[in-house]
C-alpha positions in Angstrom: 58.0 166.6 189.7 56.0 164.8 192.5 57.7 165.3 195.9 59.4 162.2 197.3 57.2 162.4 200.4 54.1 162.2 198.3 55.4 159.3 196.3 56.2 157.4 199.5 52.7 158.0 200.7 51.3 156.5 197.4 53.6 153.5 197.8 52.4 152.9 201.3 48.7 153.1 200.5 48.5 151.3 197.2 47.7 147.6 197.7 48.5 145.3 194.8 45.4 143.1 195.3 43.1 146.1 195.2 44.8 147.7 192.1 44.9 144.5 190.1 41.4 143.5 191.3 40.0 146.6 189.5 41.0 145.0 186.2 40.6 141.2 186.6 39.3 138.5 188.8 41.7 137.0 191.3 41.1 133.8 193.2 42.7 132.8 196.6 45.5 130.3 196.3 47.1 129.8 199.7 48.7 133.1 200.8 48.6 134.5 197.3 46.0 135.3 194.7 45.8 133.8 191.2 44.3 134.9 187.8 44.8 134.8 184.1 47.6 137.1 183.0 46.4 140.3 181.3 49.7 140.6 179.4 49.7 137.4 177.4 47.4 134.7 176.2 47.3 131.7 178.6 45.0 128.8 179.2 46.1 128.0 182.7 46.3 130.9 185.2 49.9 131.7 186.1 49.5 135.4 187.2 50.2 135.6 190.9 49.5 138.5 193.2 51.4 138.5 196.6 49.6 140.8 199.1 52.4 140.2 201.6 55.1 141.4 199.2 52.8 143.9 197.5 53.9 142.7 194.0 52.5 140.7 191.1 54.4 138.1 188.9 53.4 136.1 185.9 55.2 132.8 185.7 54.1 132.5 182.1 55.4 135.6 180.4 57.7 136.8 183.2 56.2 140.2 183.8 56.3 141.4 187.4 55.9 144.6 189.3 54.3 146.7 192.0 51.0 148.6 191.9 52.7 151.4 190.0 54.3 148.9 187.6 51.0 147.2 187.0 49.2 150.4 186.1 52.1 151.5 183.8 52.0 148.2 182.0 48.3 147.6 181.8 47.1 151.1 181.1 50.2 152.0 179.0 51.0 154.9 181.3 54.3 156.6 182.2 55.7 156.4 185.7 54.3 159.8 186.6 50.9 159.1 185.1 50.6 155.9 187.1 51.4 157.8 190.3 48.6 160.2 189.5 46.2 157.4 188.8 47.0 155.7 192.2 46.9 159.1 194.0 43.3 159.6 192.7 42.4 156.0 193.7 43.7 156.4 197.3 42.9 160.1 197.8 46.5 161.2 198.0 46.8 164.9 197.4 49.6 165.7 194.9 51.3 169.1 195.0 53.9 169.0 192.2 57.0 171.1 192.2 57.8 173.0 189.0 58.9 170.9 186.0 60.6 172.1 182.8 58.5 172.3 179.6 60.1 169.2 178.1 59.1 167.1 181.1 55.6 168.4 181.1 55.2 167.6 177.4 56.5 164.1 177.8 54.4 163.3 180.8 51.1 164.7 179.5 51.2 163.7 175.8 48.9 160.7 176.3 47.0 162.4 179.0 46.2 165.2 176.5 44.7 162.6 174.1 42.3 161.4 176.9 41.5 165.0 177.9 40.6 165.8 174.3 38.3 162.7 174.3 36.7 163.9 177.5 36.2 167.3 176.1 34.6 165.8 173.0 32.3 163.6 175.1 31.1 166.7 177.2 30.6 168.6 173.9 28.5 165.8 172.5 26.5 165.6 175.8 25.9 169.4 175.7 24.7 169.1 172.2 22.2 166.4 173.2 20.9 167.8 176.4 21.4 171.6 176.3 20.6 172.6 172.7 17.2 172.7 171.1 18.4 171.1 167.9 20.1 168.3 169.8 17.0 167.6 171.9 14.8 167.6 168.8 17.0 165.2 166.8 19.4 163.3 169.1 17.5 163.1 172.3 14.3 162.3 170.5 16.1 159.3 169.0 17.2 158.0 172.4 13.7 158.7 173.8 12.1 156.7 171.0 14.4 153.8 171.9 13.3 154.0 175.5 16.5 155.4 177.1 16.1 157.0 180.4 18.0 160.2 181.4 19.9 158.2 184.0 21.1 155.7 181.3 22.1 158.6 179.0 24.2 160.0 181.8 25.6 156.7 182.9 27.0 155.9 179.5 27.8 159.6 178.6 25.7 159.5 175.4 25.7 162.5 173.1 25.0 164.0 169.7 27.2 165.2 166.8 25.8 168.1 164.8 25.4 167.5 161.0 27.2 170.7 159.8 30.7 169.2 159.9 32.3 172.1 161.9 30.6 172.1 165.3 33.2 170.2 167.3 36.1 171.8 165.3 35.0 175.3 166.0 34.4 174.6 169.7 37.9 173.0 170.0 39.5 176.1 168.3 37.6 178.4 170.7 38.9 176.4 173.7 42.4 176.1 172.2 42.6 172.3 171.9 45.3 170.8 169.8 43.7 170.1 166.4 46.6 167.8 165.3 46.0 165.6 168.3 42.2 165.6 167.5 43.2 164.4 164.0 45.3 161.7 165.6 42.3 160.6 167.6 40.1 160.6 164.5 37.8 163.3 165.8 38.8 165.7 163.0 39.5 164.7 159.4 42.6 165.6 157.4 40.4 168.1 155.5 39.6 169.9 158.8 36.0 168.7 159.2 34.3 166.9 162.0 34.6 163.1 161.5 31.3 162.4 163.3 28.4 164.2 161.9 24.6 163.8 162.4 25.1 160.8 164.7 24.2 159.9 168.2 27.4 159.2 170.1 28.4 156.3 172.4 31.7 157.0 174.3 34.0 154.0 174.9 35.7 153.8 178.3 38.8 151.8 179.3 38.7 149.7 182.5 39.7 152.6 184.6 36.9 154.8 183.4 38.7 157.1 181.0 37.2 158.0 177.6 39.4 156.4 174.9 37.1 156.4 171.8 33.7 156.8 170.3 31.1 154.9 168.4 28.6 157.0 166.3 25.3 155.8 164.9 24.0 157.6 161.9 20.5 159.1 162.2 20.0 159.0 158.4 21.5 156.3 156.3 22.0 155.7 152.6 24.3 153.7 150.4 27.2 156.1 151.0 26.6 156.5 154.8 27.6 153.7 157.1 25.3 153.0 159.9 28.1 152.9 162.5 31.5 154.7 162.7 34.2 154.1 165.2 37.1 156.2 166.4 40.4 155.5 164.6 42.9 153.4 166.4 45.3 155.6 168.3 47.8 155.5 171.1 45.0 155.2 173.7 42.4 153.2 171.7 42.4 149.9 169.9 38.9 148.6 169.0 40.0 145.0 168.9 41.1 145.2 172.6 38.1 146.9 174.1 34.4 145.9 174.8 31.7 148.5 174.9 30.0 148.5 178.4 32.8 146.6 180.1 33.7 149.4 182.4 30.1 149.9 183.5 29.5 146.2 183.8 32.8 144.7 185.2 31.7 144.7 188.8 28.5 142.9 188.0 30.3 140.4 185.7 32.8 139.6 188.5 30.0 139.3 191.0 27.7 137.1 188.9 30.6 135.2 187.3 28.8 135.5 184.0 28.8 137.7 180.9 26.3 138.3 178.1 27.8 139.2 174.7 25.5 141.2 172.4 26.0 142.9 169.1 25.4 146.6 169.4 25.8 149.7 171.6 22.0 150.1 172.0 21.6 146.5 173.1 24.1 147.0 175.9 22.6 150.3 177.2 19.0 148.9 177.2 20.1 145.7 179.0 21.9 147.7 181.6 18.9 150.0 182.0 16.8 146.9 182.6 19.1 145.8 185.4 21.0 143.2 183.3 24.4 144.9 183.8 26.6 141.9 182.7 26.0 142.8 179.0 28.9 143.9 176.7 29.4 144.4 173.0 32.4 144.2 170.7 32.3 147.8 169.5 31.2 147.3 166.0 33.6 144.5 165.1 33.6 140.7 165.2 34.8 139.3 168.5 38.6 139.2 168.7 41.0 137.1 170.7 42.0 140.2 172.8 38.4 140.8 173.7 37.9 137.2 174.7 40.9 137.4 176.9 39.5 140.5 178.6 36.3 138.6 179.3 38.3 135.6 180.7 40.0 137.9 183.3 36.6 138.4 184.9 34.6 135.3 184.3 34.8 131.8 182.7 31.1 131.8 181.7 29.5 133.6 178.7 26.3 133.6 176.9 26.4 134.8 173.3 23.0 136.6 172.7 22.9 137.6 169.0 20.1 138.5 166.7 18.1 135.7 165.0 19.0 136.8 161.4 21.7 135.1 159.3 24.2 137.8 160.2 23.7 137.2 163.9 24.0 133.4 163.5 27.2 133.8 161.5 28.7 136.2 164.1 27.8 133.7 166.8 29.6 130.9 165.0 32.7 133.0 164.5 32.7 133.9 168.2 32.5 130.3 169.4 36.0 129.1 168.5 37.6 132.3 169.8 35.9 131.9 173.2 36.6 128.1 173.3 40.4 128.7 172.9 40.3 130.8 176.1 38.7 127.8 177.9 35.5 129.8 178.4 32.3 128.0 179.0 30.2 129.1 176.0 26.4 129.1 175.7 24.5 130.5 172.7 21.0 131.9 172.8 19.7 133.1 169.4 16.7 135.4 169.6 13.7 134.9 167.4 14.0 136.1 163.8 13.6 139.9 163.4 14.3 140.4 167.2 17.3 141.9 169.0 17.8 142.3 172.7 16.5 145.9 172.6 13.2 145.0 170.8 12.7 141.9 172.9 13.0 143.9 176.1 10.4 146.4 174.8 8.0 143.8 173.7 8.3 141.3 176.6 10.2 142.9 179.5 13.5 142.1 181.3 12.3 139.0 183.2 10.9 137.5 180.0 14.3 138.0 178.3 16.1 136.3 181.2 13.7 133.4 181.1 14.2 133.1 177.3 18.0 133.0 177.8 17.7 130.4 180.6 15.4 128.1 178.6 16.9 128.5 175.1 20.6 128.8 175.6 22.6 125.8 174.5 26.2 124.7 174.3 28.1 125.0 171.1 27.6 121.4 170.0 23.9 121.7 170.4 23.9 125.0 168.6 25.8 123.7 165.6 23.4 120.8 165.4 20.4 123.1 165.4 21.8 124.9 162.4 21.4 121.7 160.3 18.0 120.1 159.6 17.1 116.4 159.9 17.6 115.8 156.2 21.2 117.0 156.5 21.9 114.8 159.4 20.6 111.8 157.4 22.7 112.7 154.4 26.1 110.9 154.9 28.2 113.6 153.3 26.5 116.4 155.1 26.7 114.5 158.4 30.5 114.0 158.0 30.9 117.7 157.2 28.9 118.6 160.3 30.9 116.2 162.5 34.2 117.6 161.2 33.0 121.2 161.9 32.1 120.3 165.5 35.4 118.4 166.0 37.4 121.4 164.8 35.7 123.5 167.5 36.3 120.9 170.3 40.0 120.7 169.3 40.4 124.4 170.3 39.4 123.7 174.0 42.6 123.5 176.2 40.9 121.4 178.9 41.2 117.7 178.1 38.2 116.7 180.3 35.9 119.2 178.5 37.1 117.8 175.2 36.2 114.3 176.4 32.7 115.4 177.4 32.0 117.3 174.2 33.4 114.5 172.1 31.1 111.9 173.8 28.1 114.2 173.4 28.9 114.7 169.7 29.1 110.9 169.1 25.8 110.4 170.9 23.9 113.2 169.1 25.3 112.2 165.6 25.1 108.5 166.3 28.7 108.0 165.4 31.0 105.6 167.4 33.0 107.4 170.1 36.3 105.8 169.0 35.8 107.3 165.5 35.1 110.8 166.9 38.1 110.7 169.3 40.4 109.4 166.5 39.4 112.4 164.4 39.6 114.7 167.4 43.2 113.6 168.0 44.1 114.5 164.4 42.3 117.9 164.7 44.0 118.6 168.0 47.5 117.9 166.6 46.8 120.1 163.6 45.5 122.9 165.8 48.5 122.6 168.1 51.0 122.7 165.2 49.3 125.7 163.8 49.5 127.5 167.2 53.2 126.8 167.4 53.7 128.0 163.9 51.9 131.3 164.6 53.9 131.7 167.9 57.1 131.2 166.0 56.1 133.7 163.4 55.2 136.2 166.1 58.5 135.7 167.8 60.4 136.2 164.5 58.5 139.5 164.0 59.4 140.7 167.5 63.0 139.8 166.9 63.1 141.8 163.7 61.5 144.7 165.4 63.9 144.6 168.2 67.0 144.5 165.9 66.5 148.1 165.0 66.8 149.1 168.6 70.0 147.2 169.3 72.4 150.1 168.9 70.3 152.3 171.2 70.1 149.6 173.9 73.9 149.4 173.9 74.0 152.9 175.3 71.5 152.2 178.1 72.2 150.7 181.6 70.4 147.5 180.9 70.1 144.9 183.6 71.8 141.6 182.7 72.3 139.6 185.9 72.9 136.4 184.1 76.3 137.3 182.7 79.3 136.0 184.6 80.8 139.5 184.9 77.7 140.8 186.7 76.9 137.9 189.0 79.0 139.1 192.0 77.8 142.7 191.8 74.2 141.5 191.4 74.4 139.3 194.5 76.1 142.0 196.6 73.5 144.6 195.6 70.7 142.2 196.3 72.0 141.6 199.9 72.5 145.3 200.4 68.9 146.2 199.4 67.1 143.2 201.0 69.2 142.8 204.1 71.1 146.0 204.6 69.7 146.6 208.1 70.4 143.1 209.3 73.4 142.2 211.6 76.6 141.1 209.9 78.8 140.6 212.9 77.0 140.0 216.3 80.2 140.6 218.3 80.6 144.2 216.9 76.9 144.8 216.0 78.1 145.8 212.5 75.3 145.9 210.0 75.3 144.4 206.6 75.1 147.8 204.9 78.0 149.1 206.9 80.2 146.1 206.0 79.2 146.2 202.3 80.0 149.9 201.9 83.3 149.5 203.8 84.3 146.6 201.4 83.0 148.2 198.2 84.9 151.5 198.8 88.1 149.4 198.2 86.6 147.9 195.0 84.5 150.8 193.8 86.6 151.5 190.7 85.6 148.0 189.5 81.9 148.6 189.7 81.9 149.2 186.0 78.2 148.5 185.3 76.3 151.8 185.2 73.1 150.4 186.7 74.7 148.9 189.7 76.8 152.1 190.2 73.6 154.2 190.1 72.0 152.0 192.6 75.0 151.9 194.9 75.5 155.7 194.8 71.8 156.4 195.4 71.8 154.0 198.3 74.7 155.8 200.0 73.2 159.2 199.3 69.8 158.2 200.8 71.6 156.7 203.8 73.6 159.8 204.5 70.5 162.0 204.3 68.5 159.7 206.6 66.1 158.5 204.0 64.6 155.0 203.9 66.4 152.4 201.8 63.8 149.7 202.0 63.2 147.4 199.0 59.7 149.0 198.7 61.4 152.2 197.6 63.4 150.5 194.9 60.6 148.3 193.5 58.8 151.6 192.8 61.8 153.4 191.4 61.4 155.7 188.5 64.1 153.7 186.6 62.5 150.7 185.0 65.7 148.6 185.1 66.1 149.1 188.8 62.5 148.1 189.4 62.9 145.0 187.3 66.2 144.0 189.0 64.9 144.4 192.6 61.6 142.6 191.8 63.7 139.6 190.6 65.6 139.7 193.9 62.3 139.6 195.9 60.6 137.0 193.8 63.1 134.9 191.8 60.4 132.5 190.6 61.1 129.7 193.0 60.7 129.1 196.7 62.3 126.9 199.3 59.9 124.1 200.1 59.2 123.9 203.8 57.8 120.4 203.2 61.4 119.1 203.1 61.6 119.9 206.8 58.0 119.7 208.0 56.8 116.7 206.1 59.9 114.7 205.1 62.3 115.8 208.0 64.9 116.6 205.4 66.4 120.0 206.2 69.1 121.6 204.1 72.4 120.1 205.3 75.1 122.5 204.1 73.6 126.0 204.2 70.7 127.9 205.7 67.5 128.4 203.6 68.0 131.0 200.8 66.3 133.9 202.7 68.7 133.2 205.7 71.8 132.7 203.7 72.6 136.3 202.9 75.9 136.5 204.9 77.4 133.5 203.2 76.1 134.8 199.8 77.7 138.2 200.4 81.0 136.8 201.6 81.2 134.5 198.6 80.3 137.3 196.2 82.7 139.9 197.6 85.5 137.4 197.1 84.4 136.8 193.5 84.4 140.6 193.0 87.9 140.9 194.4 89.0 138.0 192.2 87.6 139.8 189.2 89.5 143.0 190.2 92.7 141.1 190.6 92.2 139.4 187.2 92.0 142.8 185.6 95.1 143.9 187.4 96.9 140.8 186.2 96.0 141.6 182.6 97.2 145.2 183.0 100.4 143.9 184.6 101.1 141.4 181.8 100.8 144.1 179.3 103.3 146.3 181.2 105.7 143.3 181.5 105.6 142.7 177.7 106.3 146.4 177.1 109.3 146.3 179.5 110.7 143.2 177.8 110.3 144.9 174.4 112.1 148.0 175.8 114.8 145.9 177.5 114.1 147.7 180.8 115.5 145.1 183.2 115.1 147.2 186.4 111.5 148.0 185.6 110.9 144.4 184.7 112.1 143.1 188.1 109.7 145.5 189.9 106.8 144.3 187.8 107.6 140.6 188.2 107.7 141.1 192.0 104.3 142.8 191.8 103.0 139.9 189.7 104.1 137.5 192.4 102.3 139.4 195.1 99.1 139.5 193.0 99.3 135.8 192.3 99.7 135.1 196.0 96.6 137.1 196.8 94.7 135.4 194.0 95.7 132.0 195.4 94.5 132.9 198.9 91.1 134.0 197.6 90.9 131.0 195.3 91.4 128.7 198.3 88.6 130.4 200.2 86.3 130.1 197.1 87.3 126.5 196.5 88.5 127.1 192.9 91.8 126.9 191.1 93.4 129.8 189.3 95.9 129.6 186.5 98.9 132.0 186.9 
């Protein structure tokens, strides 16, 4: 386990804007920072980072958290793994105390997969650079493509031997888990190397860890695919990653521009030429998830594909996906039989940049260039072309952009604008309906998947603040965590925490929700031992439900508008602003909790009275009825303070 002192140091050093900024572009919006949420697909940015509170919150999907929580969610890490990640980032030395074997296995399962990939990358690198056969075959291939040694090292390039057992034997020698290597797709089910006689391109995640590989065959035939990719695993999904994005993310952010190319070699040669904003889609057609990744770093992209038919078709497929993310798309198709790698060799880096600058076009222009003059004069073909362009325009979330592209389409096709916009309205409605249908289907799938976990969830301490039963406890715990060190009574200097603990000791048996009970007991234990009970500790808690609960207290999703006072001279008339109203909130909530406690006692007492009546115990019945009168009197007094009516 990581010592509490070390965890506290990580919490203090980790800044949310720096941690999130490693993975996406944030723009200043008042005192906060704003960006497109990395956890769900959104057209308008709603992902907010608060440096003052050191938390993030998405007002679209509702996810929120601290630097630790962001790394856990974004990188799919455990709590301990996220702490290690931040410790490395902020140079915090971790000296862990001894853990039992089960904890070690649970914490390091995913880390083991990444370590195996890193072992495989080093193995392939050794083959390429340190063995004669690797230099003769693999390195000579890279050299013939013009790759420099610095480029090879920057991208971790390597070589897989052709014999089928080279990686397997090395792994056995070093006692790596072969079953995990099969899970990663490095070893086949028949105990052979998956990658053979291929130059290897490691694929990194945004934090620079090796999550997969792409392998290019050095000899090809009808039975040997030119490229192979790692199998999808717990740490790698090819549809969510872009090759070269880790190496290029800073340049993309700085230049606010990205160039999308087709292959691994194209990316590496462009980076080598100083064009570090190039990325590729890892041997697959561009996916929605990949376009969302690009969107987090820039709104501007140039699709630079080969000039052959396959390249043109791939560009057409990518257009609609990028437009849906409200990305500004330009397309530059290289001359036939050219790719970025060959163009660089033949003409140089500046010539390639000049070609892109002078030949890139928006998607309307691009689609028009794919039809000849004869097609545009043929009424049927002209209608088909117009409908195709309109379908693409309908995918753009920004209404102003749709207006501009619609006008341009009408002008270039010589069709009246009102006709274009009438058809565009139809296409937009159809596309919107389709999106809603897909969203509904996705939601139904999630609901079915969650049904199987219902029984398990009943046994966990799940946070449900919205239920009537939990509302008083939720409010009391919120005041305790956020305002525990503030003054409750200025005459006696009694603190909020002292008053709450004093009151709750009388009602502790009615704290029947396990999560609130855990929080309350931990608070008291830390208080008695002199440890901090600041909200920063609890928003970084190892219990995910406690983290979620405290984060909602800190940032409930709405703010008191100071404009009502500053601009409209309209202050709150009946209570202080929400962040100053904690004493009233506590007093009201503790009365509600007491009323809940008394209501439970009433039910128990009624049951006893019925039993005494059934047993004809008159003496006992008189005692219980007197008790009921006292309970009803106390309930009435509390009800008057709360301004409610109770039914006896």
